N, C-alpha and C positions, 0 to 999 in steps of 0.2 A: 435561355435555360440557366446559363451560368449565373446571371445576375439574380434570378429568382432564388436559386439555391443559396447563394451568398447572403441574400436578404433574410431568408428563413433562418439560416444558421446564426447570423449576427443577432437577430431579434431573439432567437431561442437562447443564445448564450447570454444576452443581456438580462433576460428573465432569470437565468440561473445565477448570474453574478449579483443581482439585486433582489435575491430571494427574500431577505428580511424586510426590504422596503415595500415590495409589492404584495407581500404576505401570501405568496404562492409557492408551494413546495417545489424545489428544483427538480425532483423526479418527474413531476407532471410536465414541467417545461421540457425536460430532456426527451420524454416519450413522444410528446407532440412534435418536437423538432425532428426527431428521427423518422417518424412516419411521414411528415409533410415533405421532407427531403426526397423520399422515395416517390411520393405522390407527384411532386413536381418533375422528377426525372422521368417517370413512366409516361407522364402526360405528353412530353415532347419527344419521346422515343418512338422510332418507327417499328422496332422489333420488340413488342411488348412481352412476348414469350421469353425472349432472351433476358429482359430485365427481371422477370419473375424467377428465372433460373439462377441469375446472379444473386438475387436476394436470398434464395434458398441456400446457395453455396456459402454466402457470407454468414447466414444465420447458424450454419453448422459450426463455423469457426468461433463465432461469438458464444454459442452455447457451451463450447468447451471451457471457455474462460469463466462463464457464469456458474456452471456446475462445480468447477474447481473452487471458486470463492464460497459457494454455498456449503460445500463439504468442509472446507477449512474453518469457516465461521461457526458451524455447528459443533465441530470438535472442540474448539476453544471455549464455546459456551458451556459444553458438558464438563470440561476440566474445571472451569470456574465454578460451576454448580457444586462440584465436589471439593471446593476449597483448595484445589491443587496449587493455586498461585500463592496461598498462604504460606507454603513451604519457603518461598523466596523471602517473604516478609520476616519470617522467623530468624533468618540468618543475617538480617541487616540490623546490626547493633550500633553502628557508627552514628555519632551525633555532631562531630566536627563538620562544619559546612563545607570546607574545602575538600575534605576526604569523602564526604557523603556524596557530593555532586559528581565526583569522578566515579564513585561506585555505582550511582544511579545511571550515569551516562553509559558505562560499559555494560551493565546489566541490560539496559534498554537496547544497546547496539547489538549484542549477541542474541538476545531474545527475539528481536525483530527479524533477524536473519533466519530464524527457525519458524516463527509464527507468521507474522506479516506486520507491517508498520502500523496499520490502523488498530489492529487487535492489541498490539504491544502498547500503544499509546493509552488505550483505554485501561489496560491492566495496570500500567505504571502510574497513571494518574490516580486510580483507585488505591494503589499502594501508597502513594505520596500522601493521600488524605489520612491514611492510618499512621503515617510517620511524622508529618510536620503540621504543627498547629497554626503557626503564623502564615497568613494568606500571602503576604508579600514575598516571603521566602519561598513558599510553595510555587508561586507563579514563575519565579526565576528557574526553579528546578523543572517546572513544566516546559519552559522554553527549551531547555537542554534536552528534555525528553523528545520534543518534536524533532529537533535536529538529529539526535541519536537514532531515533526510530526510522527516519527517512534514510539516513546514511547506512544504518544496519540492514535495511531492507533492500538496498540497491545491489549488494554484492552476492546475493544468492537468488536462485531461480524461483524460490517460493516466498521471498521476503517482501516483495513489492509487486503490486499488480502490473506495473509497467514492465518490470523485468520478467514477470511471469508471461506476459503477452509476447515478449520477444522470444522467450524460451519455447512457448507453445507454437509460435509462428516459425520456429526453426532458424531464427537469426542468431541465437546464442546457445551454447551448451552449458550445462550446469557446472561442470568442472572448470572450464576455462573462465567463466564469468567470476567464479570464486577466486581463482588464482590471480586474475588481472585487476579485479576491482576491490579486493580486500584492503590493500594499502591506501589507495585514493579515498575510499570510504572512511577508513580509520582516521586519516588526516583531516577529513571534512569535520569530524567530531573533535579531534584533539586540539585543533587551533582555537575553536570557540571555548573549549574547556580551559585551556591555558589562560586565555584573556579574562574569562569570568572568574576564575579562581583568584586572580589578583585583586578582585573587588569584593571578595567575601571574607568575613571575619566572624569569629565566635562559634557558638553552638546553636543548633536548631532546637526548638522546643518540641520535644517528642510527645506523642499522644499515648496514654496508657493503653496496654493491650486489653482487649475484651474477649469474653468467651465466644467461641465459634458457634454459629447458629446451628450447624449440623452435627455438633459434637456428640449428641445423644444417640444418633443412628449411624454416624459415619466414623469408622475407625481410621486410624492413621495408615494402616496397611492398604485399605481401599483407596484412600486419598492418594497415596503414592502410586498405586497401580494405575489409576486413571491418568494421573499426570504423566508418568513415564510412557504408558502406552499411547496417550494422545500425542506426545512429542515424537515418539518413534514413528507413528503413522505419518506425521507431517514430514519428517526427515527422510523417510524411505520412499516417498513418492517419486523422486528422480530415479531411484534405483529400480522401481517398478517399471518406469518408462524405458529405461535402458535395457532391462531384461526382456520385456514383452514386446516392446515397440509400439505399444498402445499409447494414446494421448494421456497426458498427466491427470486429467479429471477422472479417468478410469481407476487409476491408483488411489486417488482421493476417495472415491466412492467405495472402493474395496475396503480401504482402511476404516471408513465410517461404518460400514457393515460389521466389521470385526469388533470395533469399539462398542457398537450397539449390542451385539450378542454378549460381550463380556460384562457390560454393566447390567444387562437384564439378568444374567446368571448370578452376578454378584449380589444383587438386591432381591433375589427371588423369595427370600424368607421374610422380608419386610412387608408390612401391610401396604396395600395399594395407595391409600391416601397419604401415608407418611413418606413414601418414596417418590411421590409424584414429581417433586421439584428436582429429583435426581435423574429422571429419565431423559433419553435422547429426544423423545417427542416434545418434552417441555423445552429442551434446548432449541429445537426447530422453531418453536413459537417465539423465542426470544431474539433470534438473529434479525439483523437489520435488512429486511427484504427490500426496503425502499432504495438502499444503496445498490443492490443488485439490479433493480429495475432502472436506476439512474445510469449505470454502466451500459445496460441494454440500449437505452435511448441514444446515448452518446455514440456508441459503437455502430448503431444503425445509421446515424447521420454521417459518420466518417466513411462507412461502407458505400453510401450513396455517392459521396465525393470521389472515392477511389474508382468506382465503377464508371462514373461519368468522365473520368480522365482529368479531373481538375487537380488532383494531387500530383499527377505526373507533370502537369504544366507548372505547378508551384515548385516542384523540385528543379525543373529547368530554370525557372526564374531565379531561385535562390543560388543555383550554381553560377548563373551568369552575373548576378548582382553582387553576391558576396564572394563566391569562388572558393575561398579557403574552407576546407571541411571542418577544421577545428572551430572556426568562427560560426559556421552554420549550426553545429551541434551545441555550442555554448549559448547561442541565441535561443535555441529551442529550450534549453534548460532554464534560462532566465525567464522565458515566456511562461514556463510552468508555474512561476510564482503568481501569475495572474490567471492564466488559463489552466484548467485541470490537466494534469500530465497524461491522463488516459487518452483523450482525443489527440494530443500532440504526438504521442508514440504511435497511436493507430494511424495517424496521418503520415508519419515518417515511414511506417511499414508499407503504406500505399505508394509513397513517393519514390522510395528506393527499393530495388528488387534484388533478390538473392542471386540472380544471374550476374549482376554487376558487383554486388557486395555479398559474398557467400557467408555461410555460418562462421561466427567468431571473428568477423572482420572488425577492424578498428572502429568503423562507423557505428556498428551496433553496440559494441561494448562501451564506447564513450557516450553514446546516446542513453544507455541504461544508467550510467552514473549521473549524467547531467539532468535527465528527466526525473530520476529518483530523488536527487538531493536539492535541485533547484527550487522545488516547491516549499522548502523550509524558509525561504527568504521573506515570504509574506504568510501570515497565518491562514489565509484563505487559499493558499497555493497547493495544499495537500490534504488528503483525507485525515491525516494525523492532526494537522493544524485545526481543521474544522471541528474534529471531535473534541480536541482540547478546548477550543473556543467555546463550544457548547457546554462542556462539563464544568469548566472553571469560570465561565462568563468573562473571558479575557477580552479587553478592549483592543480594537484593531490598531489604534495609534500607540497604545502602550507597547504592543509587540514590535512595531516599527522602531520605536525609540530604544527599547531594551534588547531585542533579540535579532531583528532583521540584519543589522550590520555584522553581527557575529556569524550568522548563517551565510551571509554573502562572502565574508572572508574565508570561511571554511569551504564553501563551494569552489572558489577559485584555487584555494590551496590544494584540494583534492584533484582538481583538473590538471594543475601543473604536475603533481605527482604522477598522475596517469600518463601524461604525455612523455615525461622524462623516463618513466619506468619502461614504457614501450620501446623507446629509442635505445635504452641501455641493456635491457634484459630479454626482450622478445623480438 
């Protein structure tokens, strides 16, 4: 059984990695891999009812993550439909390359901590297209956006799907992860910024501002209301969890319902056809459902590995072979540059248990940092990188030459800061 599960997983992951070569969408490969892993497991299991019960239990945990992402993505799409992010563009008047790249880096870093790294990357690349005409300059800025979005997403419970997974799983708490990962994540960005700044000179060629598409039917007040309310909903999800004790996705769905009602009331006097693109229903149509199904397939496959006991065996092997906890977690982070960080974190959750490593343990916090930022080292290592690669048609080897080494230096700088900080302050 172990061999068959490993073969299925390796073949499935190969199909995902070589998506562009074989011309098969990675979501399809992930779904088939997830289902086949459970088929292989139940085929060899003596207690088939127990396997089905385990699957239902895991599906409940997985659904919490998927509904959380669904709500967050819908809210961001609705804010974007109301030109909410244009407010950010309005305040960026800087043209000096050195100053602008720091500004873009820090905007991305903090925006990612509130929204999520994937959404922030999409928003910031769209913003860069409105700011910088020269493609070569824009690509360098895009590289920093990838690093900044992954670093910014790592230090909050809602900024990165892997940190969210650890938060929902009870491995980390929202306040502690912010306190302990803020400085490491910040250094992960600052080190690449310092290096790249020394290589930049002159001014960027700005693109003239154009009239907003929705200006005739969308007032500035409505634009601000949707932006502020959307951000508040995302920020207050951890508060909802702490007050009610309910899973985070319940807070996200509650906030989504509130935003839905507010926008419906706000546009009640506008003709149906004119306000169609401003509705939450339209935002639901625009979200990337294939990404959610991709996570479903991957998490199902990892759940099969966890239930079969393979992840526990892997944890024992890592402990015996490597031994040092820092080295193990750092290797997981470096692996996330090649393998998607979602299954890596899901695997770690299955390998190490809360009885041995309780909430806010060193292992989980360091894992959140490494898995969240290690994906920046290669452009295919994170959802942010893949999104940027698709939007700007970035060449894989261009990224290795120009950005990867910066991301690697930032990754290790942040790791050192975390280790030193824990020894000195906590």
